[in-house]
C-alpha positions as CSV (number, residue, x, y, z in Angstrom):
1,M,62.8,123.4,-18.5
2,K,59.6,121.8,-19.8
3,E,59.1,121.3,-23.4
4,I,56.5,123.9,-24.7
5,L,56.3,123.2,-28.4
6,I,55.3,119.6,-29.1
7,K,54.7,119.6,-32.9
8,P,53.5,121.9,-35.7
9,L,50.0,121.5,-37.1
10,I,50.3,120.8,-40.8
11,T,46.8,120.3,-42.2
12,E,45.0,121.7,-45.3
13,K,43.1,124.1,-43.1
14,M,46.2,125.5,-41.4
15,S,48.0,125.7,-44.8
16,A,45.2,127.9,-46.2
17,D,45.2,130.0,-43.0
18,T,49.0,130.4,-43.3
19,E,48.7,131.7,-46.9
20,R,45.8,134.0,-46.0
21,T,46.8,135.5,-42.6
22,N,50.4,134.5,-42.1
23,S,49.6,132.5,-39.0
24,Y,50.8,129.0,-38.0
25,G,49.4,126.3,-35.7
26,F,51.3,124.3,-33.0
27,V,50.4,121.7,-30.5
28,V,51.8,122.9,-27.2
29,S,51.9,121.5,-23.6
30,L,48.8,121.9,-21.5
31,G,50.5,124.0,-18.9
32,S,52.1,126.6,-21.1
33,N,50.9,130.2,-21.4
34,K,50.9,132.7,-24.3
35,I,54.2,134.4,-23.2
36,E,56.0,131.1,-22.9
37,I,54.7,130.0,-26.3
38,K,55.7,133.3,-27.9
39,N,59.3,133.1,-26.5
40,A,59.7,129.5,-27.5
41,I,58.6,130.1,-31.1
42,E,60.8,133.2,-31.5
43,K,63.8,131.3,-30.1
44,E,63.2,128.1,-32.2
45,Y,62.3,129.7,-35.6
46,N,64.0,133.2,-35.4
47,V,60.8,135.1,-36.3
48,T,58.9,138.0,-34.6
49,V,55.6,136.8,-33.1
50,T,52.8,139.5,-33.2
51,K,49.9,137.5,-31.8
52,V,49.2,134.2,-30.0
53,R,45.8,132.6,-29.6
54,T,45.3,129.4,-27.6
55,L,42.5,126.9,-27.2
56,R,42.1,123.5,-25.6
57,V,40.8,120.7,-27.8
58,D,38.8,118.0,-26.0
59,G,39.3,114.4,-26.8
60,K,36.7,112.7,-28.9
61,A,34.7,109.7,-27.7
62,K,35.4,106.7,-29.9
63,Q,33.9,103.2,-30.1
64,R,34.6,100.0,-32.1
65,F,32.6,96.9,-32.6
66,T,34.8,93.8,-32.3
67,K,34.2,90.1,-32.0
68,T,34.4,90.3,-28.2
69,G,32.0,93.3,-27.9
70,V,32.0,97.1,-28.0
71,V,35.3,98.7,-27.1
72,K,34.9,102.3,-25.9
73,G,37.6,104.9,-25.4
74,R,38.6,108.6,-25.9
75,T,41.3,110.3,-27.8
76,N,43.7,112.5,-25.9
77,A,42.9,116.2,-25.2
78,Y,45.6,118.8,-26.3
79,K,46.2,122.5,-26.4
80,K,46.5,124.3,-29.7
81,A,48.3,127.6,-30.3
82,L,47.6,129.8,-33.4
83,V,50.5,132.1,-33.8
84,S,50.6,135.2,-36.1
85,I,54.1,136.4,-37.2
86,A,55.3,139.7,-38.6
87,E,54.6,140.6,-42.2
88,G,57.3,139.3,-44.6
89,E,58.5,136.5,-42.3
90,N,57.7,132.8,-42.7
91,I,58.4,129.5,-41.0
92,D,59.6,126.6,-43.2
93,F,58.8,123.3,-41.5
94,Y,60.4,121.2,-44.3
95,D,63.9,122.6,-44.2
96,N,65.2,119.8,-42.0
97,I,64.1,117.0,-44.3
């Protein structure tokens, strides 16, 4: 079985969205679909998922100026899932620390 959930997104923007709409963000594998994401989150965190939104984030073009010249490259592209869970439930990312 392929790994669907790669890591949770813990940023200021996602924390504000969690408090406002009870939704969480995850980085997921590029080949996963909404049903697989929903089942993986329900199994991993024991919550009821009500809605899943997905989007693909393109990598950014980056360049650095070094002694040997300009180094050009790109960051990796990834897929993001925004998951809404049932009212009254929450996910604690920090319980394993």
